[in-house]
VOBA-1610 file (N, C-alpha, C; in pm, whole numbers, padded with zeros to 5 digits, always signed):
BEGIN
Unk+00085-00119+00000Unk+00000+00000+00000Unk+00088+00123+00000Unk+00074+00210-00100Unk+00165+00323-00112Unk+00108+00453-00057Unk-00022+00461-00027Unk-00074+00581+00038Unk-00050+00568+00188Unk+00038+00651+00245Unk+00062+00640+00389Unk-00054+00698+00468Unk-00080+00640+00584Unk-00182+00691+00675Unk-00113+00759+00793Unk-00149+00881+00815Unk-00097+00957+00929Unk-00210+00977+01028Unk-00187+00933+01151Unk-00288+00942+01256Unk-00251+01061+01346Unk-00339+01160+01350Unk-00317+01279+01431Unk-00361+01249+01574Unk-00269+01264+01669Unk-00302+01225+01806Unk-00216+01301+01906Unk-00277+01336+02019Unk-00200+01392+02130Unk-00141+01282+02216Unk-00201+01163+02211Unk-00155+01053+02295Unk-00165+00921+02219Unk-00060+00883+02146Unk-00064+00758+02070Unk-00079+00633+02156Unk-00056+00646+02287Unk-00069+00530+02376Unk-00212+00512+02428Unk-00299+00608+02399Unk-00439+00595+02443Unk-00503+00473+02379Unk-00599+00409+02446Unk-00657+00285+02395Unk-00709+00293+02252Unk-00786+00398+02219Unk-00842+00405+02084Unk-00733+00427+01980Unk-00633+00509+02014Unk-00523+00533+01920Unk-00443+00405+01898Unk-00413+00335+02006Unk-00338+00209+01993Unk-00416+00107+01912Unk-00547+00099+01937Unk-00630+00004+01862Unk-00632+00039+01714Unk-00637+00168+01681Unk-00634+00209+01541Unk-00502+00171+01476Unk-00392+00195+01546Unk-00263+00155+01492Unk-00254+00006+01465Unk-00307-00074+01557Unk-00306-00219+01539Unk-00392-00260+01421Unk-00508-00195+01405Unk-00596-00227+01292Unk-00529-00194+01158Unk-00459-00081+01152Unk-00387-00045+01031Unk-00278-00147+01001Unk-00204-00188+01104Unk-00099-00289+01086Unk-00159-00422+01040Unk-00273-00458+01095Unk-00337-00584+01058Unk-00378-00586+00911Unk-00408-00467+00854Unk-00444-00459+00713Unk-00325-00421+00625Unk-00205-00429+00682Unk-00081-00401+00608Unk-00078-00261+00549Unk-00129-00165+00625Unk-00129-00025+00583Unk-00013+00047+00653Unk+00066+00117+00575Unk+00175+00196+00631Unk+00116+00312+00710Unk+00162+00331+00833Unk+00107+00439+00914Unk+00212+00492+01010Unk+00185+00612+01059Unk+00262+00668+01169Unk+00175+00770+01242Unk+00211+00796+01366Unk+00141+00897+01445Unk+00206+01033+01424Unk+00120+01135+01406Unk+00164+01272+01388Unk+00116+01351+01510Unk+00205+01424+01576Unk+00161+01497+01696Unk+00058+01603+01665Unk-00047+01606+01744Unk-00152+01706+01731Unk-00111+01835+01802Unk-00180+01941+01772Unk-00162+02069+01841Unk-00262+02074+01956Unk-00214+02097+02075Unk-00300+02092+02194Unk-00365+02228+02219Unk-00496+02233+02204Unk-00568+02356+02234Unk-00670+02337+02344Unk-00656+02232+02422Unk-00760+02198+02519Unk-00763+02291+02639Unk-00647+02336+02685Unk-00643+02418+02804Unk-00635+02567+02773Unk-00566+02600+02663Unk-00553+02739+02623Unk-00530+02747+02474Unk-00559+02859+02412Unk-00541+02871+02268Unk-00395+02850+02228Unk-00369+02768+02127Unk-00231+02743+02083Unk-00174+02864+02010Unk-00042+02873+02008Unk+00026+02981+01939Unk+00029+02954+01789Unk+00020+03060+01712Unk+00029+03049+01567Unk+00175+03054+01524Unk+00203+02996+01407Unk+00338+02991+01355Unk+00339+03039+01210Unk+00456+03081+01163Unk+00472+03117+01023Unk+00372+03222+00979Unk+00305+03194+00866Unk+00207+03291+00814Unk+00066+03265+00863Unk+00048+03169+00954Unk-00085+03144+01010Unk-00138+03270+01078Unk-00264+03302+01051Unk-00323+03420+01111Unk-00470+03394+01138Unk-00517+03443+01251Unk-00658+03432+01287Unk-00730+03555+01233Unk-00823+03531+01141Unk-00898+03639+01079Unk-01023+03666+01163Unk-01008+03752+01263Unk-01118+03778+01355Unk-01236+03842+01285Unk-01210+03929+01190Unk-01318+03998+01121Unk-01409+03899+01048Unk-01349+03809+00969Unk-01430+03714+00894Unk-01498+03614+00985Unk-01429+03572+01092Unk-01489+03479+01187Unk-01615+03538+01251Unk-01607+03664+01289Unk-01723+03728+01351Unk-01834+03753+01250Unk-01798+03793+01128Unk-01900+03817+01027Unk-01974+03689+00989Unk-01900+03580+00977Unk-01962+03456+00928Unk-02023+03374+01040Unk-01958+03369+01157Unk-02002+03277+01262Unk-02040+03345+01393Unk-02011+03474+01405Unk-02047+03545+01526Unk-01954+03522+01643Unk-01846+03449+01622Unk-01749+03422+01729Unk-01618+03376+01669Unk-01515+03373+01753Unk-01388+03314+01712Unk-01386+03165+01745Unk-01284+03095+01698Unk-01272+02953+01728Unk-01241+02933+01876Unk-01292+02824+01930Unk-01253+02782+02065Unk-01114+02720+02060Unk-01055+02703+02178Unk-00919+02652+02185Unk-00902+02517+02118Unk-00993+02423+02145Unk-00982+02290+02087Unk-01005+02295+01936Unk-01095+02383+01890Unk-01119+02396+01747Unk-00994+02447+01676Unk-00928+02546+01736Unk-00805+02598+01675Unk-00695+02494+01677Unk-00684+02418+01788Unk-00585+02312+01794Unk-00609+02206+01688Unk-00734+02167+01668Unk-00770+02068+01567Unk-00738+02122+01428Unk-00774+02247+01403Unk-00747+02310+01273Unk-00596+02307+01243Unk-00517+02354+01339Unk-00372+02359+01317Unk-00311+02220+01304Unk-00369+02122+01373Unk-00319+01984+01361Unk-00330+01936+01217Unk-00444+01958+01154Unk-00464+01914+01015Unk-00382+02000+00919Unk-00384+02130+00938Unk-00312+02219+00847Unk-00162+02188+00849Unk-00105+02172+00966Unk+00039+02146+00976Unk+00076+02006+00930Unk-00015+01910+00948Unk+00011+01776+00895Unk+00017+01780+00742Unk-00074+01855+00680Unk-00072+01867+00533Unk+00053+01942+00487Unk+00093+02044+00562Unk+00217+02114+00526Unk+00336+02019+00533Unk+00336+01933+00632Unk+00444+01834+00646Unk+00441+01734+00530Unk+00322+01688+00493Unk+00311+01595+00380Unk+00359+01661+00251Unk+00324+01786+00232Unk+00370+01860+00114Unk+00522+01873+00114Unk+00578+01911+00228Unk+00723+01930+00237Unk+00799+01800+00215Unk+00737+01687+00252Unk+00802+01558+00231Unk+00781+01504+00090Unk+00708+01577+00008Unk+00690+01540-00132Unk+00592+01428-00157Unk+00500+01403-00063Unk+00403+01295-00082Unk+00305+01329-00193Unk+00271+01232-00275Unk+00170+01251-00379Unk+00029+01240-00323Unk+00012+01156-00223Unk-00116+01142-00152Unk-00086+01109-00007Unk-00178+01149+00080Unk-00169+01110+00221Unk-00310+01089+00273Unk-00324+00992+00361Unk-00450+00970+00431Unk-00433+01023+00573Unk-00509+01125+00609Unk-00505+01179+00744Unk-00625+01127+00821Unk-00599+01081+00944Unk-00707+01032+01029Unk-00687+01085+01169Unk-00798+01109+01238Unk-00792+01139+01380Unk-00791+01007+01457Unk-00756+01015+01585Unk-00730+00891+01659Unk-00855+00830+01722Unk-00973+00880+01684Unk-01096+00829+01745Unk-01178+00746+01647Unk-01115+00684+01549Unk-01189+00607+01450Unk-01148+00460+01452Unk-01236+00379+01398Unk-01207+00239+01373Unk-01216+00212+01224Unk-01161+00100+01180Unk-01158+00065+01039Unk-01259-00044+01008Unk-01321-00033+00892Unk-01397-00145+00839Unk-01300-00247+00777Unk-01348-00368+00756Unk-01259-00477+00715Unk-01195-00455+00579Unk-01260-00377+00492Unk-01208-00357+00357Unk-01141-00222+00339Unk-01093-00163+00448Unk-01028-00031+00441Unk-00911-00030+00344Unk-00822-00127+00356Unk-00702-00126+00271Unk-00737-00142+00124Unk-00840-00219+00093Unk-00881-00236-00046Unk-00935-00105-00103Unk-01013-00034-00022Unk-01067+00095-00066Unk-00954+00196-00084Unk-00857+00194+00005Unk-00744+00285-00007Unk-00669+00261-00137Unk-00654+00134-00174Unk-00590+00101-00303Unk-00675+00151-00419Unk-00808+00143-00407Unk-00895+00194-00511Unk-00883+00344-00526Unk-00869+00416-00415Unk-00850+00560-00420Unk-00718+00596-00487Unk-00616+00517-00459Unk-00486+00542-00521Unk-00493+00535-00673Unk-00584+00456-00727Unk-00596+00440-00872Unk-00679+00550-00937Unk-00735+00641-00859Unk-00819+00746-00914Unk-00735+00851-00989Unk-00794+00920-01084Unk-00720+01024-01156Unk-00687+01142-01065Unk-00594+01225-01110Unk-00545+01335-01028Unk-00649+01442-01002Unk-00755+01449-01083Unk-00855+01553-01058Unk-00948+01517-00942Unk-00933+01398-00885Unk-01001+01364-00760Unk-00904+01403-00648Unk-00923+01521-00594Unk-00821+01580-00507Unk-00841+01550-00360Unk-00964+01525-00319Unk-00995+01513-00176Unk-01109+01414-00161Unk-01087+01306-00084Unk-01187+01201-00069Unk-01210+01176+00080Unk-01330+01204+00125Unk-01364+01175+00264Unk-01400+01027+00278Unk-01358+00968+00390Unk-01379+00826+00414Unk-01502+00799+00499Unk-01560+00903+00557Unk-01685+00892+00631Unk-01750+01029+00636Unk-01875+01032+00678Unk-01951+01157+00686Unk-02022+01165+00820Unk-02050+01288+00860Unk-02139+01312+00973Unk-02274+01364+00928Unk-02285+01406+00802Unk-02411+01455+00749Unk-02450+01373+00626Unk-02577+01342+00615Unk-02629+01274+00496Unk-02667+01380+00394Unk-02604+01376+00279Unk-02623+01477+00176Unk-02664+01413+00043Unk-02730+01491-00039Unk-02752+01448-00176Unk-02617+01438-00246Unk-02602+01334-00328Unk-02473+01314-00396Unk-02495+01248-00530Unk-02400+01268-00618Unk-02400+01200-00747Unk-02313+01076-00735Unk-02368+00962-00772Unk-02291+00837-00769Unk-02209+00829-00897Unk-02078+00810-00883Unk-01990+00813-00999Unk-01953+00673-01048Unk-01884+00596-00966Unk-01838+00465-01013Unk-01791+00382-00895Unk-01782+00250-00917Unk-01717+00164-00820Unk-01568+00194-00818Unk-01509+00187-00700Unk-01364+00201-00690Unk-01296+00076-00746Unk-01183+00095-00807Unk-01109-00017-00865Unk-01079-00123-00760Unk-01108-00248-00793Unk-01081-00359-00703Unk-01184-00378-00594Unk-01292-00298-00594Unk-01395-00305-00491Unk-01526-00350-00554Unk-01602-00429-00480Unk-01727-00478-00535Unk-01850-00404-00483Unk-01831-00311-00387Unk-01947-00238-00336Unk-01918-00093-00299Unk-01793-00055-00287Unk-01761+00082-00247Unk-01752+00172-00369Unk-01825+00284-00362Unk-01838+00373-00476Unk-01779+00510-00443Unk-01732+00574-00546Unk-01693+00714-00537Unk-01817+00798-00564Unk-01843+00897-00475Unk-01959+00983-00491Unk-01914+01129-00483Unk-01998+01218-00537Unk-01969+01362-00535Unk-02083+01433-00463Unk-02066+01465-00333Unk-02172+01533-00260Unk-02182+01679-00301Unk-02305+01730-00307Unk-02323+01869-00345Unk-02298+01964-00228Unk-02291+01911-00108Unk-02256+01989+00009Unk-02156+01909+00092Unk-02088+01977+00184Unk-01986+01910+00264Unk-02042+01802+00353Unk-01964+01700+00376Unk-02007+01585+00456Unk-01989+01607+00606Unk-01915+01709+00644Unk-01886+01740+00785Unk-01789+01637+00845Unk-01707+01683+00935Unk-01613+01596+01005Unk-01479+01584+00934Unk-01376+01563+01014Unk-01240+01542+00960Unk-01180+01414+01018Unk-01266+01315+01045Unk-01217+01192+01105Unk-01122+01115+01013Unk-01140+01126+00882Unk-01050+01057+00790Unk-01074+01098+00647Unk-00966+01124+00573Unk-00977+01162+00433Unk-00843+01141+00364Unk-00849+01130+00232Unk-00729+01120+00149Unk-00722+01246+00063Unk-00605+01306+00057Unk-00586+01426-00024Unk-00462+01408-00110Unk-00471+01446-00237Unk-00355+01433-00325Unk-00278+01565-00327Unk-00173+01569-00406Unk-00082+01684-00401Unk-00150+01813-00449Unk-00233+01802-00554Unk-00304+01920-00600Unk-00399+01972-00492Unk-00465+01881-00422Unk-00553+01922-00313Unk-00477+01986-00198Unk-00361+01928-00165Unk-00277+01988-00060Unk-00245+02132-00093Unk-00206+02156-00218Unk-00166+02290-00258Unk-00282+02388-00245Unk-00401+02349-00287Unk-00517+02438-00276Unk-00550+02468-00130Unk-00542+02367-00046Unk-00571+02387+00096Unk-00466+02477+00160Unk-00340+02448+00137Unk-00232+02524+00201Unk-00230+02669+00154Unk-00269+02692+00029Unk-00271+02829-00023Unk-00383+02912+00037Unk-00479+02847+00103Unk-00597+02918+00153Unk-00611+02909+00304Unk-00578+02794+00361Unk-00614+02765+00501Unk-00527+02836+00604Unk-00422+02904+00561Unk-00339+02977+00658Unk-00417+03092+00723Unk-00521+03138+00657Unk-00608+03243+00714Unk-00724+03172+00783Unk-00729+03179+00914Unk-00815+03093+00995Unk-00935+03173+01046Unk-01056+03123+01015Unk-01175+03192+01060Unk-01290+03096+01091Unk-01272+02964+01072Unk-01377+02868+01102Unk-01313+02732+01129Unk-01386+02639+01194Unk-01330+02507+01221Unk-01287+02437+01090Unk-01192+02346+01101Unk-01133+02284+00982Unk-01236+02203+00904Unk-01331+02139+00970Unk-01429+02062+00893Unk-01520+02154+00813Unk-01554+02270+00867Unk-01632+02366+00789Unk-01550+02420+00672Unk-01422+02442+00695Unk-01336+02487+00585Unk-01339+02385+00471Unk-01327+02258+00501Unk-01335+02156+00397Unk-01475+02150+00335Unk-01577+02168+00417Unk-01714+02166+00365Unk-01738+02278+00264Unk-01666+02385+00278Unk-01682+02501+00189Unk-01582+02494+00074Unk-01573+02379+00014Unk-01472+02347-00087Unk-01482+02437-00210Unk-01601+02487-00240Unk-01618+02568-00362Unk-01546+02703-00351Unk-01518+02748-00228Unk-01455+02879-00212Unk-01311+02880-00263Unk-01249+02763-00271Unk-01112+02756-00323Unk-01098+02642-00425Unk-01213+02601-00480Unk-01218+02506-00592Unk-01150+02373-00562Unk-01167+02323-00440Unk-01117+02191-00405Unk-01214+02086-00460Unk-01162+01990-00535Unk-01246+01885-00593Unk-01269+01777-00487Unk-01387+01783-00427Unk-01424+01715-00303Unk-01515+01596-00334Unk-01478+01476-00286Unk-01553+01353-00312Unk-01569+01275-00181Unk-01637+01162-00190Unk-01653+01075-00075Unk-01661+00930-00116Unk-01648+00843-00018Unk-01659+00698-00039Unk-01786+00649+00030Unk-01859+00566-00039Unk-01983+00512+00014Unk-01994+00364-00022Unk-02023+00274+00074Unk-02037+00299+00217Unk-01905+00346+00280Unk-01915+00400+00401Unk-01796+00447+00470Unk-01702+00332+00503Unk-01573+00364+00513Unk-01476+00261+00548Unk-01410+00288+00682Unk-01447+00396+00749Unk-01408+00418+00888Unk-01532+00459+00966Unk-01526+00446+01097Unk-01637+00487+01182Unk-01579+00551+01307Unk-01657+00639+01364Unk-01613+00720+01477Unk-01650+00653+01609Unk-01553+00645+01701Unk-01583+00608+01839Unk-01636+00731+01910Unk-01754+00723+01964Unk-01822+00839+02019Unk-01738+00908+02128Unk-01710+01036+02105Unk-01646+01123+02204Unk-01513+01069+02255Unk-01431+01013+02166Unk-01305+00955+02211Unk-01183+01032+02164Unk-01199+01133+02079Unk-01084+01202+02023Unk-01004+01274+02130Unk-00870+01271+02116Unk-00784+01340+02212Unk-00760+01485+02176Unk-00812+01532+02060Unk-00775+01667+02016Unk-00895+01760+02004Unk-01018+01712+02021Unk-01134+01797+01993Unk-01198+01856+02118Unk-01176+01797+02233Unk-01249+01839+02350Unk-01169+01940+02431Unk-01238+02039+02483Unk-01170+02153+02540Unk-01240+02199+02666Unk-01160+02248+02762Unk-01216+02312+02879Unk-01223+02463+02861Unk-01174+02512+02751Unk-01175+02656+02728Unk-01300+02697+02653Unk-01350+02816+02683Unk-01463+02872+02611Unk-01413+02935+02481Unk-01502+03004+02413Unk-01461+03072+02290Unk-01343+03163+02319Unk-01252+03174+02223Unk-01139+03262+02239Unk-01188+03404+02263Unk-01112+03479+02338Unk-01151+03615+02369Unk-01163+03698+02241Unk-01272+03767+02228Unk-01289+03857+02115Unk-01189+03971+02129Unk-01117+04006+02022Unk-01015+04110+02033Unk-01075+04244+02072Unk-00999+04319+02149Unk-01038+04453+02191Unk-00939+04553+02132Unk-00984+04649+02054Unk-01123+04668+02012Unk-01165+04567+01907Unk-01294+04559+01880Unk-01344+04474+01773Unk-01286+04518+01639Unk-01268+04423+01544Unk-01217+04461+01413Unk-01309+04556+01338Unk-01438+04552+01374Unk-01536+04647+01324Unk-01628+04683+01441Unk-01688+04800+01440Unk-01784+04832+01546Unk-01896+04728+01552Unk-01947+04704+01671Unk-02049+04600+01689Unk-02170+04622+01599Unk-02213+04747+01585Unk-02330+04773+01501Unk-02303+04741+01355Unk-02177+04764+01311Unk-02143+04735+01173Unk-02132+04584+01149Unk-02081+04512+01248Unk-02080+04366+01239Unk-02222+04312+01227Unk-02312+04367+01307Unk-02453+04324+01303Unk-02513+04352+01166Unk-02476+04463+01107Unk-02530+04501+00978Unk-02471+04418+00865Unk-02341+04389+00872Unk-02271+04323+00761Unk-02283+04171+00765Unk-02309+04112+00881Unk-02314+03965+00890Unk-02415+03903+00794Unk-02538+03955+00783Unk-02631+03897+00684Unk-02580+03907+00541Unk-02510+04016+00510Unk-02456+04031+00376Unk-02345+03930+00350Unk-02264+03904+00451Unk-02158+03803+00438Unk-02219+03665+00414Unk-02322+03632+00488Unk-02385+03501+00472Unk-02457+03490+00338Unk-02516+03598+00292Unk-02581+03597+00161Unk-02478+03577+00051Unk-02367+03647+00058Unk-02261+03632-00042Unk-02206+03490-00042Unk-02190+03434+00077Unk-02142+03296+00091Unk-02238+03198+00024Unk-02367+03212+00050Unk-02466+03122-00008Unk-02471+03136-00160Unk-02467+03258-00209Unk-02473+03279-00354Unk-02350+03220-00422Unk-02234+03230-00357Unk-02113+03175-00419Unk-02123+03025-00434Unk-02187+02958-00338Unk-02206+02813-00348Unk-02300+02778-00463Unk-02411+02849-00473Unk-02507+02820-00579Unk-02447+02849-00717Unk-02370+02954-00729Unk-02304+02985-00856Unk-02206+02874-00894Unk-02133+02824-00795Unk-02035+02718-00822Unk-02106+02591-00868Unk-02211+02552-00799Unk-02284+02432-00837Unk-02346+02446-00976Unk-02395+02564-01007Unk-02452+02586-01138Unk-02344+02577-01247Unk-02228+02634-01221Unk-02120+02632-01319Unk-02064+02492-01339Unk-02079+02404-01239Unk-02025+02267-01247Unk-02137+02164-01235Unk-02253+02197-01288Unk-02372+02113-01269Unk-02352+01971-01317Unk-02279+01953-01428Unk-02260+01818-01481Unk-02177+01731-01388Unk-02098+01793-01298Unk-02016+01717-01204Unk-02094+01674-01081Unk-02199+01749-01046Unk-02271+01724-00922Unk-02409+01662-00941Unk-02462+01666-01061Unk-02600+01622-01083Unk-02608+01524-01200Unk-02706+01432-01195Unk-02815+01421-01097Unk-02765+01371-00961Unk-02825+01426-00856Unk-02788+01389-00720Unk-02912+01344-00645Unk-02890+01251-00553Unk-03002+01203-00471Unk-02950+01161-00335Unk-03040+01158-00238Unk-03003+01113-00104Unk-02985+00961-00104Unk-02895+00909-00022Unk-02881+00763-00012Unk-03008+00702+00047Unk-03037+00581+00006Unk-03159+00514+00053Unk-03132+00426+00175Unk-03006+00408+00210Unk-02974+00330+00328Unk-02857+00396+00401Unk-02839+00360+00525Unk-02734+00421+00606Unk-02597+00390+00546Unk-02512+00494+00540Unk-02383+00480+00472Unk-02273+00427+00562Unk-02292+00435+00693Unk-02188+00392+00785Unk-02245+00375+00924Unk-02159+00337+01019Unk-02207+00306+01153Unk-02176+00412+01258Unk-02126+00527+01218Unk-02102+00634+01314Unk-02233+00683+01372Unk-02243+00685+01506Unk-02369+00716+01571Unk-02412+00860+01549Unk-02317+00952+01536Unk-02351+01095+01523Unk-02395+01131+01381Unk-02386+01041+01288Unk-02423+01072+01150Unk-02574+01099+01141Unk-02609+01210+01076Unk-02752+01242+01061Unk-02772+01329+00938
//
């Protein structure tokens, strides 16, 4: 198996992380643990050109990221930067709170055979979305590549190729929303976003070492980047522009996303999926 799996974890010795490592080894998948950024107790420090865009965060979401959200975001962003710097053509990033289905390695091999314009493939979803069914993955008898018209939510596991890494890294250094929402908003930076159905990983409920936090929302900067009344006035315009950009993108790429339909049966066993 030539697509390496990197498991993002604060504690590789934790039971779920250890079990995931053993499952990957049992399926002969190359893997290693990548240290996560800890934002559970206090907001982590930014590095390099990373910047928190308070203005856009407040306009779009009404708040800044919480400590754990920022830590999770930086964990994924820096892992992708590391994969890019190491010259990887593809990498599978997973959080340490997932389990594998029995045919995980076969599906990973099928993803490896996909063309380069398939830049980002989620291995599970937290949201059930309308999607276009494309084709069976090579070497698989039931797992299909699909193109959801909206983001699947969650960053528990995905494969990204080099073109996808570049698009993400060129955009994600400016931080204003959680990393799963950033991926869900793929049209804003033209990331070619796909999924696998049925899912090949599943989430252990509330077991992640990097998502849970004792900190509240990060302190809003003083003074505000815009007066409060102006934020109140501009927020609806920001959300309207955001929605219109999505509809314009889908219309411009209609042949890639449609016809789309909701799945008729459950796609995976993650309990939070809805």
